[in-house]
Phi, psi and omega in degrees: 000310179300320177299322176299323179298330185266356188300328184270356179288126179303139190300321182297311180303311177301323176297321178298310180300318182295319182290319174302313177291340173275001178090007180280145175289125181288150175271166179292324172297327177292318176299319183294328179292316181293331183289353172245012179299141186212163177062230183292327178298317180295314181300320179292324175302305183301316182291321178297319181295325181287327175295320176296318176301320177298311181300323186282314196223355179085203183257005174286144171239121181264157174208157180242142170272114184216172175221133169281134177231106172269106193285336177207145171252009177282118186205145183234015179290318172078044173297134184288348184257004189259127172253002187276317192292147174223154176271157187302334177268007172290142186299332184253015177286140178221159178215098190295139172285168179295325183291322175294319177298315182292331172298317174294321178299316185293321174297325176292318183296319176300333176266012174089015179294142176251347185221143167239136184249114186244121180215154177206173173292170180270093183281122184293339187262004177258164171220191183301337184286333182287320174300318178296318184296322178296311180303311182296320182295322183286314181290333174295319182273322187233079190290342185263352181288142177271127180257115179249096193213156172072109170296161174306329177292324178286320176299318179301311181298311184292315182300315178298327174290327192283330187076002182271164165290149185306311182299320178292326175294318176295320178296326179297314177296318181297318180290345176260007174127350180289129177257313178213164181240149174275138184275040180275193187059017178272320184047245167250125186274058177227126188284339176292330177281319185295326178294342175270307188284328183205067189293343179261000181275163176301154181269177185308308184300319179293322175300316181296319186294320182293308181301316183296320178293321173303314178297321185292333177265009175091011177260111180281168180208161169281177168226148187220169163209148178247129185226166179097020186240267179240009182281160173254165178308321180293333174291321177293313183301311183294329172297317174301313180302315183294319177297321179295324178298314178298317182292331175298320181285320191244335186063016190266352177282132177278330191193166172240131181232101174290141183228109178294143176296128173260118194259347196301321191231058174211163186281337178300322176271320184292325190236345193243004170083021179288153169299161179278050182079182187271150173275168173306310180305320181286327175302307182293323179297315182300312176301314184286320178293323179300316183300313186285324187277325190276336183292149357270015186283312177238115183255352177260118182241128191246140168270150178250100184292339175293320179279321186267338194087150184299321186293312175296324178296324176293318173303324181292348178286342175265005182241024175112347187277150180225006180223135182264005177082215188237168179290328174072314178065321172212150184208113184257321192295308183289324184298316183290342173271354175119002175299139187236023179262015177091179185242341185225140176227106187293155178308317180299324180291318177301312183298321179293319175300314178299315180292331177296333178270006177080024184237171183258123175282142172222135174278133179238171175272181176302318182262028171072023164284133181283124179267315180211137176257151181234068184287327187244108177311325182299334185258013178300147177285159176299152176293142171259004181290136183288158174297143184299337178277350181275131178226160177297129185276352177148177180304136182082347184268140174284150172296143186300131179087350180291145185241148170304137175235178184295344181280341189259131179283130177285085185212150180278352181299123182237359182207167183283000000 
């Protein structure tokens, strides 16, 4: 019976999967071959990735209670895949004050967040001191919250404004409260692709330089890829290879997060011939190949429920993924490009989805320390989500019913 199930699997695909499960490091051409697996080959790939996931990290599925805070949407970089950025004279442009940012952090803490993820557009009137001021304001008021902030693109911008050496600038940010950085702004780490999708953004070598320098000074990062637009399988495979090489040198990546292209509201799809985002099969292939290719160097593979939707993200847990990402609470970048899966997924909803896949939910920190296990649904804590009728009353105001928590310092200081 088992032999009959494997009859249709391509011999070369079978050989590659066998090697991966035996612990041999896959080559970039082998990854490229797996990235076009279909039919029986795809089913075998997904199953092999799930077997590898069990060996690497077991049956726990982690998630983090966090909030995204996009402090400005003013940006002149002009990436063709972006629907989020605005020019300063656009009617819906915004630039959050420190008080508004603190209000969002306070709301997140009241809802159980241990992390705030802070990113924004590249505002031409700002400089490195603005990034510092955000960190200082948050850490002064909420000293225990983890600040996961500033993409390599933002770090590049702030560093060039600062006049410091790159390592010194990163240490300066760390000393003012930066804990980890998101490994975004990666898209595809191939300059031939980057020249089309984001010609004014930092190049491949600068991205590698910034992430590697951050790792060297003790600032860890996530790693990402954006796929489903104009890239080919070989570009994805080379991207995986570059991430693996960096991890071998630095050990600084906490996880890998594949991000499917959201196509509805940007020029890359509308005017430049990009594909209309990734297919379900492609989403599963990327997760599965990431698990097999990056092991044992990167063992946390995350699904993006914002990009994939909660149901497909749950299916991704059967294709090599072991992390469900974060609650987010608000999400502007994917939404403005046309993502329709919402901005907030409550912890209780995430736990239910994880259990629906037959796995055990665990709450983690940003750096994957386990904070709480949820083995028994009957012992789950009550929801901290606010009533839908409660809204923010304005800058500096608490959400109705929110309470001071251990993450907030009882001080009236609200800015640097």
